C-alpha positions as CSV (number, residue, x, y, z in Angstrom):
1,M,204.7,99.7,114.1
2,K,207.6,101.0,112.0
3,R,205.3,103.3,110.0
4,N,203.6,104.7,113.0
5,K,206.9,105.5,114.7
6,K,208.1,107.2,111.6
7,H,204.9,109.1,111.2
8,S,205.1,110.2,114.9
9,K,208.7,111.4,114.5
10,K,207.7,113.5,111.5
11,K,204.8,115.0,113.4
12,T,207.1,115.9,116.3
13,E,209.7,117.5,114.0
14,R,207.0,119.5,112.3
15,S,205.6,120.8,115.5
16,Y,209.0,121.8,116.7
17,S,209.6,123.7,113.5
18,E,206.3,125.5,113.8
19,R,207.1,126.5,117.4
20,G,210.4,127.7,116.3
21,R,208.9,130.1,113.7
22,T,207.0,132.0,116.5
23,N,210.2,133.0,118.3
24,Y,211.4,135.6,115.7
25,E,210.7,138.3,118.3
26,F,213.6,136.9,120.4
27,I,216.1,137.1,117.6
28,V,218.3,140.2,117.6
29,P,218.4,141.6,114.0
30,E,222.1,142.2,114.0
31,S,225.2,140.6,112.4
32,A,228.6,142.3,112.6
33,N,229.9,140.1,109.8
34,F,226.9,141.0,107.6
35,D,227.7,144.7,108.1
36,A,231.4,144.3,107.5
37,Y,230.9,142.2,104.3
38,Y,228.4,144.4,102.6
39,K,230.1,147.6,103.5
40,I,233.2,146.3,101.7
41,Q,231.0,145.3,98.8
42,N,229.6,148.9,98.6
43,I,226.2,147.4,98.4
44,C,224.8,150.9,98.7
45,P,226.3,154.4,99.0
46,P,227.8,155.0,102.5
47,E,225.2,157.7,103.2
48,E,222.4,155.2,102.7
49,W,223.8,152.5,104.9
50,D,221.9,153.4,108.1
51,A,218.6,153.5,106.1
52,F,219.4,150.2,104.4
53,K,220.2,148.5,107.8
54,K,217.2,150.0,109.6
55,C,214.8,148.8,106.9
56,L,216.2,145.3,107.1
57,Q,215.4,145.3,110.9
58,N,211.7,146.1,110.3
59,H,208.9,143.8,109.1
60,L,207.7,143.8,105.5
61,P,204.5,145.6,104.6
62,T,201.5,143.6,103.2
63,T,201.6,143.2,99.4
64,F,199.2,141.4,97.0
65,R,198.3,141.4,93.3
66,I,195.0,140.7,91.6
67,T,194.9,137.8,89.1
68,D,194.8,139.6,85.7
69,S,193.7,136.6,83.7
70,K,190.3,136.5,85.4
71,F,187.3,138.3,83.7
72,E,186.5,140.2,86.9
73,A,190.1,141.4,87.7
74,K,189.3,145.1,87.1
75,A,186.0,144.9,88.9
76,L,187.7,143.3,91.9
77,R,190.4,146.0,91.8
78,D,187.7,148.7,91.9
79,L,185.9,146.9,94.8
80,I,189.1,146.8,96.8
81,Q,189.9,150.4,96.2
82,G,186.4,151.4,97.1
83,Q,185.0,149.3,99.9
84,Y,188.1,148.0,101.5
85,F,190.6,150.8,101.1
86,K,188.4,153.8,101.7
87,N,186.0,152.4,104.3
88,I,188.3,150.0,106.2
89,L,191.8,151.4,105.9
90,N,190.7,155.0,106.5
91,A,189.1,153.9,109.8
92,K,190.3,155.8,112.8
93,K,193.5,154.4,114.2
94,E,195.0,154.5,117.6
95,E,197.5,157.3,118.3
96,G,201.0,156.4,117.1
97,S,199.8,153.6,114.7
98,P,201.4,153.5,111.2
99,N,199.9,155.2,108.3
100,P,197.9,152.5,106.5
101,E,197.4,154.4,103.2
102,P,197.6,151.7,100.4
103,V,199.6,152.5,97.3
104,P,199.7,150.7,94.0
105,L,203.1,149.3,93.0
106,P,204.1,151.9,90.3
107,W,205.9,149.4,88.1
108,Y,203.1,146.7,88.1
109,P,200.6,147.1,85.2
110,D,197.1,148.4,85.5
111,N,197.2,149.1,89.3
112,L,196.7,145.4,89.9
113,A,199.4,145.1,92.7
114,W,199.2,146.9,96.0
115,Q,201.3,147.6,99.1
116,I,199.9,148.5,102.5
117,Q,202.1,149.8,105.2
118,L,200.8,147.4,107.7
119,T,202.3,144.2,109.0
120,R,200.4,141.2,110.0
121,T,200.7,142.3,113.6
122,D,199.2,145.7,112.8
123,I,196.3,144.0,111.0
124,R,195.4,141.9,114.0
125,K,195.1,145.0,116.2
126,S,191.9,146.3,114.6
127,E,188.6,144.6,113.9
128,E,188.2,146.6,110.7
129,L,191.7,145.6,109.5
130,M,190.9,142.0,110.4
131,K,188.1,142.2,107.9
132,L,190.7,143.1,105.3
133,H,192.9,140.2,106.5
134,K,190.0,137.8,106.1
135,F,189.2,139.2,102.7
136,L,192.7,138.7,101.5
137,I,192.8,135.1,102.7
138,S,189.4,134.2,101.2
139,E,190.3,135.7,97.8
140,T,193.7,134.1,97.8
141,E,192.2,130.7,98.4
142,S,189.9,131.3,95.4
143,G,192.8,132.3,93.1
144,N,191.5,135.8,92.6
145,I,194.5,137.5,94.3
146,S,197.9,136.3,95.3
147,R,199.6,137.5,98.5
148,Q,203.2,137.8,97.3
149,E,206.2,140.0,98.2
150,A,206.6,142.9,95.9
151,V,210.1,142.1,94.6
152,S,209.1,138.5,94.0
153,M,206.7,139.8,91.2
154,I,209.6,141.3,89.2
155,P,211.2,138.1,87.6
156,P,208.0,136.9,85.9
157,L,207.4,140.4,84.6
158,A,211.0,140.6,83.2
159,L,210.4,137.3,81.4
160,D,207.8,139.0,79.1
161,V,205.7,136.0,78.5
162,K,203.2,135.9,75.6
163,P,200.3,133.5,75.0
164,H,202.2,131.5,72.3
165,H,205.3,131.0,74.4
166,T,206.5,127.6,75.8
167,V,207.8,128.4,79.3
168,L,209.9,126.5,81.8
169,D,210.0,127.5,85.5
170,M,213.0,125.5,86.7
171,C,212.7,126.0,90.5
172,A,209.0,126.7,90.8
173,A,207.9,125.8,94.3
174,P,206.0,127.2,96.2
175,G,204.4,128.6,93.1
176,S,203.8,132.4,93.5
177,K,205.9,133.2,90.4
178,T,204.4,130.3,88.5
179,A,200.9,131.7,89.1
180,Q,202.1,134.9,87.6
181,L,203.4,133.1,84.5
182,I,200.0,131.4,84.1
183,E,198.3,134.8,84.2
184,Y,200.5,136.2,81.5
185,L,200.1,133.1,79.3
186,H,196.3,133.3,79.6
187,K,196.1,137.0,78.9
188,G,193.0,137.1,76.6
189,N,193.2,133.4,75.9
190,R,191.3,130.5,77.5
191,I,193.5,127.8,76.0
192,P,196.5,129.6,74.5
193,E,199.0,128.0,72.1
194,G,201.8,128.1,74.7
195,M,202.3,126.1,77.9
196,I,204.3,126.1,81.1
197,V,206.4,123.4,82.6
198,A,206.7,124.0,86.4
199,N,209.5,122.0,88.0
200,D,210.9,121.5,91.4
201,V,213.5,119.1,92.9
202,S,211.5,118.5,96.1
203,N,208.7,116.0,95.7
204,S,206.8,117.4,98.7
205,R,207.1,121.0,97.5
206,C,205.8,119.9,94.1
207,Y,202.4,119.3,95.7
208,M,202.5,122.7,97.3
209,L,203.3,124.1,93.9
210,V,200.4,122.2,92.3
211,H,198.0,123.6,95.0
212,Q,199.2,127.1,94.4
213,A,199.0,127.0,90.6
214,M,195.8,125.1,90.3
215,R,194.0,128.0,91.9
216,L,194.2,129.6,88.4
217,S,192.6,126.7,86.7
218,S,194.9,126.3,83.7
219,A,194.8,123.5,81.2
220,N,198.2,124.6,79.9
221,I,200.6,123.6,82.7
222,L,202.6,120.5,83.4
223,F,204.3,119.8,86.8
224,T,207.5,117.9,87.0
225,N,209.9,116.7,89.7
226,H,213.6,116.9,88.7
227,D,216.9,118.3,89.8
228,A,217.0,121.5,87.7
229,S,220.7,121.3,87.2
230,R,220.2,117.9,85.4
231,M,216.8,118.6,83.8
232,P,216.1,116.0,81.1
233,N,215.1,117.1,77.7
234,F,211.5,117.1,76.5
235,M,210.9,115.4,73.2
236,V,208.3,116.7,70.7
237,T,207.2,116.0,67.1
238,S,209.4,117.7,64.5
239,K,208.0,119.2,61.3
240,D,209.0,116.1,59.3
241,G,207.1,113.8,61.7
242,G,210.2,112.6,63.6
243,E,211.3,113.7,67.1
244,E,213.2,116.7,68.3
245,I,214.1,118.3,71.6
246,L,211.8,121.0,72.8
247,K,213.6,124.3,73.2
248,F,211.8,126.8,75.4
249,D,210.9,130.4,74.5
250,R,211.1,131.6,78.1
251,I,212.8,130.2,81.2
252,L,212.6,131.4,84.7
253,C,215.7,130.4,86.7
254,D,214.9,131.6,90.3
255,V,217.6,129.6,91.9
256,P,218.1,128.6,95.6
257,C,220.3,131.1,97.4
258,S,221.6,132.2,100.8
259,G,218.4,134.3,101.1
260,D,219.7,137.4,103.0
261,G,217.4,139.5,100.9
262,T,214.6,137.9,102.9
263,L,215.9,139.0,106.3
264,R,212.8,141.1,107.0
265,K,210.6,138.0,107.1
266,N,213.2,135.3,107.8
267,A,214.8,136.7,110.9
268,D,216.6,133.4,111.8
269,I,219.1,134.2,109.0
270,W,220.6,137.0,111.2
271,P,222.5,134.7,113.7
272,K,223.4,132.2,111.0
273,W,224.7,134.6,108.4
274,T,228.2,133.9,107.1
275,A,230.2,135.4,104.3
276,S,230.9,131.9,103.0
277,S,227.3,131.1,102.0
278,G,227.7,132.5,98.6
279,I,230.9,130.6,97.9
280,H,229.1,127.3,98.9
281,I,226.1,127.8,96.7
282,H,227.6,129.5,93.7
283,N,228.3,126.3,91.7
284,V,224.8,124.9,92.3
285,Q,223.3,128.2,91.0
286,F,225.6,128.2,88.0
287,R,224.8,124.6,87.0
288,I,221.0,125.3,87.1
289,A,221.4,128.5,85.1
290,K,223.7,126.7,82.6
291,R,221.2,123.9,82.1
292,G,218.5,126.5,81.6
293,C,220.6,128.2,78.8
294,E,220.9,124.8,77.1
295,M,217.2,124.3,77.2
296,L,216.5,127.8,75.8
297,K,215.9,128.3,72.1
298,V,217.9,130.8,70.1
299,G,216.1,134.1,70.4
300,G,214.6,133.1,73.7
301,R,215.0,134.8,77.1
302,L,216.1,133.4,80.5
303,V,215.6,135.4,83.7
304,Y,218.1,134.6,86.5
305,S,217.1,135.7,89.9
306,T,217.9,135.4,93.6
307,C,216.7,136.9,96.9
308,S,220.3,137.5,97.9
309,F,222.4,140.7,98.0
310,N,225.6,138.7,97.5
311,P,227.5,139.4,94.2
312,V,229.1,136.0,94.4
313,E,225.6,134.5,93.9
314,N,224.5,137.2,91.4
315,E,227.0,139.0,89.2
316,A,229.6,136.3,89.5
317,V,227.2,133.7,88.2
318,V,226.0,135.9,85.4
319,M,229.6,136.8,84.4
320,R,230.6,133.1,84.4
321,L,227.6,132.3,82.1
322,L,228.5,135.1,79.7
323,T,232.2,134.2,79.6
324,E,231.6,130.5,78.9
325,A,228.9,131.3,76.4
326,K,231.3,133.3,74.3
327,N,228.8,135.9,72.8
328,S,226.0,133.4,72.4
329,L,224.3,135.1,75.4
330,K,223.7,138.7,76.0
331,L,222.2,140.7,78.9
332,V,218.8,142.4,78.1
333,D,218.4,146.0,79.0
334,L,215.5,146.2,81.6
335,S,215.8,149.9,82.3
336,S,212.5,150.8,80.6
337,S,210.6,147.6,81.7
338,F,209.6,148.8,85.2
339,P,208.6,152.4,85.3
340,G,208.8,153.7,88.9
341,L,211.0,150.9,90.2
342,K,214.0,152.0,92.1
343,Y,217.0,149.8,91.8
344,Q,220.8,149.7,91.5
345,K,222.7,148.6,88.4
346,G,224.8,145.5,88.4
347,M,228.1,145.7,90.2
348,K,231.4,145.5,88.2
349,T,233.6,144.7,91.2
350,W,233.2,142.8,94.4
351,T,235.3,141.2,97.1
352,P,234.8,137.5,98.1
353,M,235.4,136.5,101.7
354,W,235.5,133.3,103.8
355,K,234.3,132.8,107.4
356,E,237.3,134.6,108.9
357,M,236.1,137.8,107.1
358,V,239.4,138.3,105.3
359,P,238.8,140.1,102.0
360,Y,240.4,138.6,98.8
361,K,240.7,141.0,95.8
362,K,241.8,138.2,93.4
363,F,242.1,134.5,93.4
364,E,245.8,134.5,93.8
365,D,245.3,136.1,97.3
366,V,243.3,133.1,98.5
367,P,245.3,130.7,100.8
368,E,245.9,127.3,99.2
369,K,243.8,125.5,101.8
370,Y,240.7,127.3,100.5
371,H,241.3,126.6,96.8
372,S,238.7,123.8,96.9
373,F,236.1,126.4,97.8
374,F,237.2,129.5,96.0
375,R,237.5,129.4,92.2
376,P,238.8,132.1,89.8
377,Y,235.3,132.7,88.3
378,M,234.0,133.8,91.7
379,F,236.1,137.0,91.4
380,P,235.2,140.1,89.3
381,P,236.7,140.4,85.8
382,S,238.5,143.6,84.8
383,E,236.3,146.6,84.5
384,E,236.8,146.6,80.7
385,V,235.5,143.0,80.5
386,A,232.6,143.7,82.8
387,S,231.6,146.7,80.8
388,G,231.9,144.7,77.5
389,Y,229.3,142.3,78.8
390,N,227.1,145.1,80.1
391,I,227.0,143.7,83.6
392,D,225.4,146.9,84.7
393,R,222.2,145.8,83.0
394,C,221.5,143.5,86.0
395,I,219.3,145.1,88.6
396,R,219.5,144.8,92.4
397,I,216.6,145.9,94.5
398,L,217.5,147.2,98.0
399,P,214.9,147.3,100.8
400,H,215.1,150.9,101.8
401,H,214.4,152.3,98.4
402,Q,210.7,151.3,98.3
403,D,210.1,149.4,101.6
404,T,210.6,145.9,100.0
405,G,212.8,142.8,100.4
406,G,216.0,142.4,98.5
407,F,216.3,140.9,95.1
408,F,218.6,140.4,92.1
409,V,217.4,140.0,88.5
410,A,219.2,139.5,85.2
411,A,217.6,138.8,81.8
412,L,219.7,136.9,79.3
413,E,218.9,136.5,75.6
414,K,220.3,133.5,73.7
415,V,221.5,134.9,70.3
416,D,223.3,131.7,69.1
417,N,223.9,128.1,70.0
418,L,226.2,127.7,73.0
419,P,229.8,126.8,72.2
420,W,229.5,123.3,73.7
421,E,226.3,122.6,71.8
422,S,227.1,120.8,68.6
423,S,224.5,121.1,65.8
424,K,223.3,117.6,66.8
425,Q,223.0,118.5,70.4
426,A,221.3,121.8,69.7
427,N,218.6,120.1,67.7
428,N,218.3,116.7,69.2
429,T,219.9,115.8,72.5
430,T,222.3,116.9,75.2
431,A,224.4,115.3,77.9
432,A,221.8,115.9,80.5
433,E,219.3,113.5,78.9
434,A,218.5,111.3,81.9
435,D,218.2,111.5,85.6
436,A,218.9,108.2,87.2
437,E,217.1,109.0,90.4
438,D,213.8,110.0,88.8
439,S,210.9,107.7,88.2
440,P,209.0,107.6,85.0
441,S,205.3,108.4,84.9
442,E,202.8,106.1,83.1
443,A,200.9,106.7,79.9
444,V,198.4,104.5,78.1
445,E,199.6,104.9,74.6
446,P,202.8,103.0,73.8
447,A,205.9,105.0,72.7
448,K,206.9,104.7,69.1
449,E,210.5,104.0,70.0
450,P,211.6,100.7,71.6
451,A,210.8,100.5,75.3
452,K,213.7,101.5,77.6
453,K,214.6,99.7,80.8
454,R,212.7,101.4,83.6
455,Q,214.8,103.3,86.0
456,R,214.8,102.4,89.7
457,F,211.8,104.0,91.4
458,S,212.4,106.7,94.0
459,G,209.7,108.7,95.7
460,Y,206.0,108.6,95.2
461,R,204.5,106.8,92.2
462,E,202.0,109.0,90.4
463,D,198.7,107.8,88.9
464,P,198.8,107.2,85.2
465,F,197.5,109.7,82.6
466,V,194.8,107.9,80.6
467,F,193.8,110.0,77.6
468,F,190.4,109.7,75.9
469,T,189.7,108.5,72.4
470,E,186.5,109.0,70.3
471,D,185.2,105.6,71.4
472,E,185.5,106.3,75.1
473,P,182.3,104.8,76.7
474,V,181.3,107.9,78.7
475,W,182.3,110.4,76.0
476,Q,179.2,110.2,73.8
477,K,176.9,110.9,76.8
478,I,179.0,113.9,77.8
479,R,179.3,115.2,74.3
480,D,175.5,115.0,73.5
481,Y,174.4,116.2,76.9
482,F,176.4,119.4,76.8
483,D,176.2,119.8,73.0
484,L,180.0,120.0,72.8
485,S,181.5,121.3,69.7
486,S,183.5,119.0,67.4
487,D,186.4,121.6,67.8
488,L,187.0,120.2,71.3
489,P,190.1,118.0,71.1
490,V,188.7,114.8,72.6
491,N,192.2,113.3,72.9
492,C,193.1,116.1,75.3
493,L,190.6,114.9,77.9
494,L,192.1,112.5,80.5
495,T,191.5,110.6,83.7
496,R,194.0,109.4,86.3
497,C,192.7,105.8,86.5
498,K,192.8,102.9,84.0
499,E,190.0,100.8,85.5
500,G,186.8,101.3,87.3
501,K,184.5,104.3,87.4
502,K,186.0,107.6,86.3
503,K,185.6,110.1,89.1
504,N,187.0,113.2,87.4
505,I,187.8,114.1,83.8
506,Y,190.6,116.6,83.2
507,L,191.5,118.8,80.2
508,T,194.9,119.6,78.9
509,S,196.1,121.7,76.0
510,P,197.3,119.9,72.8
511,K,200.9,120.8,73.5
512,V,200.8,119.5,77.1
513,R,199.2,116.3,75.9
514,E,202.0,115.8,73.3
515,I,204.7,116.3,75.9
516,I,203.0,113.8,78.3
517,M,202.7,111.1,75.6
518,K,206.2,111.5,74.3
519,N,208.0,111.8,77.6
520,A,206.0,109.8,80.2
521,D,208.7,107.1,80.2
522,R,211.5,109.5,80.9
523,I,210.1,112.5,82.8
524,K,208.7,112.4,86.3
525,I,205.3,114.1,85.8
526,I,203.5,115.1,89.0
527,N,200.3,116.6,87.7
528,S,198.6,118.2,84.7
529,G,195.2,119.1,83.5
530,V,192.3,121.1,85.0
531,K,189.3,119.3,86.4
532,T,186.6,119.8,83.8
533,F,183.9,117.2,84.5
534,A,183.1,115.6,87.8
535,R,181.0,112.4,88.3
536,C,177.6,113.2,89.6
537,D,175.4,110.1,89.4
538,N,171.7,111.0,89.5
539,K,168.9,108.8,88.3
540,E,167.0,111.9,87.1
541,T,169.7,112.9,84.5
542,I,171.0,111.2,81.4
543,C,174.7,112.2,81.8
544,P,176.6,110.9,84.9
545,F,178.9,114.0,84.9
546,R,178.6,117.6,85.7
547,I,180.8,120.5,84.6
548,A,183.3,121.5,87.3
549,Q,183.7,125.2,88.1
550,E,187.5,124.8,87.9
551,G,187.4,123.8,84.2
552,L,184.6,126.0,83.1
553,Y,186.9,128.8,81.9
554,S,188.6,126.3,79.5
555,I,185.6,124.2,78.4
556,F,183.1,127.1,77.9
557,P,183.9,127.9,74.3
558,Y,183.0,124.3,73.3
559,V,179.6,124.1,75.2
560,G,176.4,124.5,73.1
561,Q,173.7,127.0,73.9
562,K,171.2,124.4,75.0
563,R,172.7,124.1,78.5
564,I,173.4,127.8,79.0
565,V,171.1,130.1,81.0
566,R,171.5,133.8,81.0
567,V,170.3,135.4,84.3
568,T,169.7,138.8,85.8
569,K,171.7,140.3,88.6
570,Q,168.8,139.7,91.0
571,D,168.5,136.1,90.0
572,L,172.2,135.5,90.6
573,L,172.1,137.3,94.0
574,L,169.1,135.1,95.1
575,M,170.9,131.9,94.1
576,L,174.2,132.8,95.7
577,S,172.6,133.9,98.9
578,V,171.1,130.5,99.7
579,H,173.5,128.8,102.2
580,N,174.7,125.3,101.4
581,T,172.9,123.8,104.4
582,E,169.6,125.4,103.4
583,K,167.0,124.3,100.9
584,A,168.0,125.3,97.4
585,L,166.3,128.3,95.8
586,E,163.0,127.6,94.1
587,I,163.1,128.3,90.4
588,A,159.6,130.0,90.7
589,K,161.3,132.9,92.6
590,L,163.5,133.8,89.6
591,D,162.8,136.1,86.7
592,P,160.1,134.6,84.3
593,K,162.5,134.5,81.4
594,T,165.0,132.6,83.6
595,Q,162.3,130.2,84.7
596,E,161.4,129.5,81.1
597,K,165.0,128.9,80.0
598,M,165.7,126.6,83.0
599,K,162.6,124.6,82.2
600,S,163.8,124.1,78.6
601,V,167.2,123.1,79.8
602,G,165.9,120.5,82.1
603,Q,167.4,118.8,85.2
604,G,171.1,118.5,85.6
605,S,174.3,120.5,85.2
606,C,174.2,123.8,83.3
607,I,176.1,127.1,83.0
608,I,174.6,130.4,84.1
609,I,175.9,133.6,82.7
610,Y,175.6,137.2,84.0
611,D,176.7,140.2,81.9
612,E,176.7,143.6,83.6
613,E,175.5,146.6,81.6
614,P,176.6,149.1,80.5
615,V,179.8,147.4,79.3
616,T,183.0,149.1,80.6
617,E,186.5,148.1,81.4
618,S,185.5,146.9,84.8
619,S,181.9,145.6,84.0
620,L,181.2,142.0,85.1
621,H,181.0,139.0,83.0
622,L,180.4,135.9,85.2
623,E,180.3,132.3,84.2
624,L,179.1,129.8,86.9
625,V,178.3,126.2,87.1
626,C,174.7,125.5,88.3
627,W,172.6,122.4,89.1
628,I,168.9,122.5,88.1
629,G,166.6,120.2,90.1
630,V,162.9,119.5,89.8
631,V,161.8,122.7,91.4
632,S,165.1,124.3,92.5
633,A,168.5,125.6,91.3
634,R,171.8,126.1,93.0
635,P,175.2,127.2,91.9
636,Y,177.8,124.5,92.3
637,L,180.5,126.5,94.0
638,H,182.9,126.4,97.0
639,K,182.1,128.8,99.8
640,N,184.9,131.1,99.0
641,E,183.7,131.4,95.4
642,I,180.2,132.2,96.6
643,I,181.5,135.0,98.9
644,H,183.7,136.3,96.0
645,Y,180.7,136.6,93.6
646,L,178.5,138.1,96.3
647,R,181.1,140.8,97.0
648,L,181.4,141.7,93.3
649,L,177.6,141.9,93.0
650,G,177.2,144.0,96.1
651,G,175.4,141.2,97.9
652,D,175.2,140.4,101.7
653,T,178.1,138.3,102.8
654,S,177.5,138.7,106.6
655,M,176.2,135.1,107.0
656,F,179.4,133.7,105.5
657,E,181.7,136.2,107.4
658,K,180.2,135.1,110.7
659,L,181.2,131.5,109.9
660,E,184.7,132.8,108.9
661,N,185.1,134.4,112.3
662,N,184.8,131.0,113.9
663,R,188.0,130.0,112.3
664,D,191.1,129.9,114.5
665,Q,193.3,133.0,113.9
666,D,196.3,130.8,114.2
667,E,195.1,128.8,111.2
668,D,194.7,132.1,109.3
669,G,198.3,133.0,110.0
670,K,199.4,129.5,109.0
671,T,197.6,129.8,105.7
672,E,199.3,133.1,105.0
673,S,202.7,132.0,105.9
674,D,202.4,128.8,103.8
675,V,202.2,131.2,100.8
676,T,204.3,134.2,101.8
677,S,207.2,132.9,103.9
678,M,208.7,130.8,101.0
679,E,207.9,132.9,98.0
680,C,211.5,133.9,97.4
681,D,212.4,130.2,97.3
682,A,215.5,130.9,99.3
683,V,216.1,129.3,102.7
684,G,216.0,125.5,102.9
685,K,215.5,125.0,99.2
686,N,218.0,122.5,97.7
687,N,218.6,121.5,94.1
């Protein structure tokens, strides 16, 4: 009875929250205190204030980016520009409707990010625009595009991630920026040398993060659940065979903030806005950023970002870091990193306030009763000091410049060990070693060091990570059936159950495996690995597993030719066009060469490949999982993936689109808001 009551209460609270979100139209987008505060800060030139304020009172346009790490990224871009932008967005609009002309974000590479001057409300007014809406949702669910606010794309770009980098995303949920980091890590690499640790303090938001990031099917990511300000160290093997602390090449520090840069989509901030918000959250932001700097290697880069306009949350935090670091950190000049991006340079002076809206130029002006809230480091330094630290290298994006949300970004390079890092701490351990509230994960291989006393469990207990060995009972069948190369690191395959039948087999990169094995007793690991093999018991086949489409990108280089079938475009269209509830396509209807190859491959799981000719920048290279039966063959894909490939091939998707039209539009809106309403990680996010 207790559990049912508790569950019922949660359900009621959730329903109330969802109802509350629909009442934004009744919120007046005004705040006299907001106006007074930011006018004193000179957040923008006086002549731009009206444009700044008016823009904040309007809805955001629709923005999305195409997943660059996918083979078909350029082809999908060309399809969107052709079929959807020309045919749909140029459709006749009612008189007085906004101009829907889409434009590429000038600062995002290769025209892979776009902005459309249409709100969600505008899209729902037209049947043609609704097709675009459905298209965006479908492709988002498949991981081929990400619907993300334009300014939210900037911090991952500023991080300048390369395939060999070890990356930490400290406050990663809900995962839109993490998805970007995965793209950059995998640029031209199926299993790159580097890896990403995606962390969040909220256990429930970690699962949202996993869902978002797993759309990109990476074997190089590890999800953890820790307070970012007390992030424990990750131990790895040193060159001499001992242990050392992992120092990261790149760290994204997108901290929780007051979120007033998101006013255009979070209208409930208007009536709750207060000048004291920045004062309250400053120390949390600083502690997270400071811990990030400790975990950064010398020569590495940390990007600090917020979706707030407030200099107390932005320049004040950066100045405090630079001051305490004593020349071991320096701001990176980003002026040439974003061609076409309009922004304002970092502020050298600002004026903190409390709820009474009294401006304080310096700490000495603050009444003693507020000294527990205000601290000297929240105030601006002298102009000489600010200039010496190049505080103007920070960038602040204002909404009215390019019809976006508001954002602040600063990139810091670590040029030396921090003053409080002794040589021992810098190379081995720091004071933030453990988190008493976090629960350890399980691993099957014993740690080399003596077992430590388990910390008290708090939260959900995760399934263990059970890594394969060469003598794994199912491994020989899988290896022989798929003719897998000896280059495949068998010990990077894992399951999440110790006993019984293994349902799914996952693949991680060697570096991810090392971190799991050396830290499972001290780090709370939520998830890792991409599903590569799925159990598919069939009396007609030798191997009880099939290749999973999610893991095909990673496992493909190791699969032998005997289970690979190259097909024609017509073959692929025929196979994709057969609906899941219909009888599978007869092999006899395929090209004779395809029939011959499928006959030699035999029944069971295989890979089909299509290469478009002639080869150009946007020509298609498709790799799909297929199941061959006695007389039929069928791609083993989700519905959204089938629609995606049919679109790319110019096939008929009308049958699937009719089914899509039966979906509740409210559910579509919910799917969208789950991704877009939290991507700045601002309101309601606690560390």
